[in-house]
C-alpha positions, 0 to 999 in steps of 0.5 A: 500500500502506498501510504505504508511505504511512503515514510516511517515515523518514530513510535513509542509503546504508549502511542498508537502506531501507524496501522491499517486505519491510519493509512486508510484515513491518510489516503482518503484525506489526501484524495479529498484535499486534492479534489477540494483544492482544485474545486475550491482553492482551499487555503485554510486550517486543518485540525487533527484530533488524536494526533498519535505519532503525527503520521497523518498530519506529516503526510498532508503537510508534505503535500500542502505546506501552505495550509495551517495545521493543528493537532491535539491529543490527550496524551502528553507522550503523543504530543511530544512524539508528534513534535519530534516526528514533524521536526524530523520531516519538516524542520520549519513547519507551521504546525501547532500541537496542544495536549487536550481532550478533543477540541477543548484547547480551542476557543470556538469564537476564534478557531474556525478550521476548514477540516477537522479529522479524527481517527478515534478509538473504535474497538468494542470493549467493556465499559469498565475497560473503556473507563478504567484502563491504566494502560495508555495504549489501551486507551488509544483503541478502546471504544466502549460497548458500542465502539463509538463512545469516543466519536460521540464525545467528539461530536458532542463538542463539535457543534460549538465550532464553525467548520466546513468538513469533519471526518472520522472513522468507525467500524462495521462491527460497531453500533453506528446508529449512535452516530446518526442521532446528531441531527445538527450535522449532516452525516454520510458514509464516504468510504469503506475499507475491508480489513481482517474481520471488519470494514473500516468506515470513513464518515463525513459530518457537515453543519446543517444550515 
């Protein structure tokens, strides 16, 4: 797969490494930005929630260096690692990182990204495992009984921001009906990718006018 072979980044045991879902979302976003740039002349702000190693942001930055990139992660280790990785690939980058839950570090009054994307924890787990795990790496994939608790928490805060497009992943094994209850957004399935025992699904959310 082309994104797997594109380049590598440093990782740590406590930080989710680039995997099939990472490459799937990277390819989708790259294709979307390519089309959007041509049609709309995009020159704005891109924000990644759950930055991890910084892999996706670096890929997009290399292709679109004139955009402004922001990344958040609840894990200080992930934020630190992302900064290390982007400095290695793009020493003079115009990217900004903060340690925060979802978009909590931004003021909706003065932060209006064009595109927000989120590769969430989406593996179905017990509720106890979701809320009580002391393992940083478990928290990067534990999605609770429905598999979409992190996504719904992301969507709970998303309506406060002015944005054009938001993208996030889920799995065909999850209870994705919980996603569709957010009537303040128009949510549609954009792409699927089959991997072992499931299909990854990329959703798009846009504000309803």
